[in-house]
C-alpha positions in Angstrom: -216.4 69.3 -134.1 -217.2 72.3 -132.0 -218.9 70.4 -129.6 -215.7 68.5 -129.1 -213.8 71.7 -128.9 -216.0 73.9 -126.3 -216.0 70.6 -124.2 -212.1 71.1 -124.9 -212.5 74.4 -123.4 -214.4 73.9 -120.8 -212.0 71.7 -119.6 -209.2 73.0 -120.2 -210.8 76.3 -117.8 -211.7 73.5 -114.4 -208.0 72.5 -114.6 -207.2 76.5 -114.8 -209.7 77.3 -112.3 -209.2 74.0 -109.9 -205.2 74.8 -110.2 -205.6 78.6 -109.2 -207.7 78.1 -106.1 -205.7 74.9 -104.6 -202.0 76.9 -105.3 -203.8 79.7 -103.1 -205.4 77.8 -100.9 -201.7 76.2 -100.2 -199.9 79.6 -100.2 -202.6 81.1 -97.7 -201.9 78.1 -95.8 -198.5 77.3 -95.4 -197.8 81.0 -94.5 -200.8 80.6 -91.4 -198.8 77.3 -91.0 -195.4 79.7 -91.0 -196.4 82.3 -88.7 -198.1 80.2 -85.9 -195.4 77.2 -85.4 -192.3 78.4 -87.0 -192.2 81.7 -86.0 -194.6 81.6 -82.6 -196.7 84.8 -83.7 -199.1 83.9 -81.3 -197.3 84.4 -78.1 -195.0 87.1 -79.9 -197.5 89.8 -81.3 -195.3 91.1 -83.4 -192.2 91.4 -85.6 -191.1 93.6 -87.7 -190.1 92.6 -90.7 -189.6 96.0 -92.8 -191.0 98.3 -90.0 -192.9 100.2 -90.4 -194.3 99.3 -93.9 -194.3 95.8 -93.6 -194.6 93.9 -89.8 -196.3 90.8 -89.1 -198.7 91.7 -86.0 -201.1 88.3 -84.7 -204.6 88.9 -85.3 -207.5 86.3 -84.8 -210.8 87.3 -86.3 -213.5 85.9 -85.7 -216.1 88.3 -87.8 -216.1 89.1 -91.7 -213.9 92.2 -92.6 -212.1 93.9 -90.2 -213.5 92.4 -87.9 -217.3 93.6 -88.3 -219.4 90.5 -86.1 -216.7 88.9 -84.5 -218.5 88.5 -80.9 -221.8 87.1 -82.4 -220.8 83.7 -82.5 -220.6 83.7 -86.3 -218.2 80.5 -86.9 -219.7 78.1 -88.2 -222.7 79.9 -90.9 -219.4 81.8 -91.9 -218.0 78.7 -92.9 -221.2 77.4 -94.8 -221.4 80.8 -96.1 -217.7 80.6 -97.2 -218.7 76.8 -98.6 -221.9 78.0 -100.6 -220.1 81.0 -102.3 -217.5 79.4 -102.9 -219.1 76.1 -105.0 -222.2 78.7 -106.6 -218.8 80.9 -107.5 -217.5 78.0 -109.2 -220.3 77.3 -111.0 -221.4 80.4 -112.4 -217.4 81.5 -113.3 -216.3 77.8 -115.5 -220.5 78.6 -117.5 -219.4 81.7 -118.0 -216.4 80.7 -119.2 -212.9 83.5 -119.9 -209.6 83.4 -119.0 -210.0 86.0 -116.6 -213.3 85.1 -115.2 -211.6 81.5 -114.1 -208.6 83.0 -112.6 -210.7 85.9 -110.6 -212.7 83.5 -109.1 -210.5 81.1 -108.5 -208.3 83.2 -105.9 -211.5 84.0 -105.1 -212.5 80.8 -104.0 -209.2 79.4 -103.1 -209.0 82.6 -100.6 -212.7 81.6 -98.7 -211.6 78.5 -98.2 -208.4 79.1 -97.1 -210.2 80.8 -94.0 -213.3 78.7 -93.9 -210.3 76.0 -92.9 -208.5 78.6 -90.4 -212.2 78.7 -89.0 -212.3 75.3 -88.6 -209.0 74.9 -86.8 -208.9 77.4 -85.0 -212.2 79.3 -84.4 -211.2 82.6 -85.9 -209.3 83.4 -89.6 -205.3 83.1 -89.0 -204.6 87.6 -90.1 -200.8 88.5 -89.6 -200.0 90.8 -92.2 -200.3 94.9 -91.3 -198.8 97.6 -93.3 -198.6 101.1 -93.2 -196.5 103.7 -94.8 -196.2 107.7 -94.9 -197.1 108.5 -91.4 -200.3 106.6 -91.4 -200.6 103.5 -88.7 -202.9 100.4 -90.5 -204.3 98.8 -87.5 -205.6 96.1 -89.0 -204.0 92.6 -90.1 -205.1 90.8 -93.2 -203.6 87.7 -94.9 -202.8 86.4 -98.4 -206.5 84.9 -98.5 -207.8 88.2 -98.1 -205.4 89.5 -100.6 -206.7 86.6 -103.3 -210.0 87.4 -102.0 -209.8 91.4 -102.9 -208.0 90.4 -106.1 -210.3 87.9 -107.8 -213.4 89.7 -106.7 -211.9 92.7 -108.3 -211.1 91.3 -111.2 -214.1 89.1 -111.5 -216.5 92.3 -111.4 -213.9 93.8 -114.6 -214.2 91.4 -116.9 -217.6 90.0 -115.7 
């Protein structure tokens, strides 16, 4: 009886993990298609949505966070690393259990795979969100995947 209950919980955890990771991935990719194909942000470079608080600012990130190692030809190693980390994190999360760990892991995996797909398709991660406030100008752009990765990492660190 306990074994059947454990298997049902594991299956429910897997469904939650997969659904949330796919949702984050889809939202991320849809937002990028929208800013590239519909808004033509690569040609415009910048769109003031609610300036200075929210600006769409086109950035092609070939590196990791904040463009670090961007000129080092790391496209394919970074794709491989994102896939490897996603698989390892998914395995760990599903073995570890706990709804918050599953949610946090799914956010990280959905975001990581969204950025990995960008590297495959465009050769760089599509970053376009820029937010500044209170007289402080933020020069960096990010995307929905980045938000999900950060939030998921915080949740996993908090609940692990």
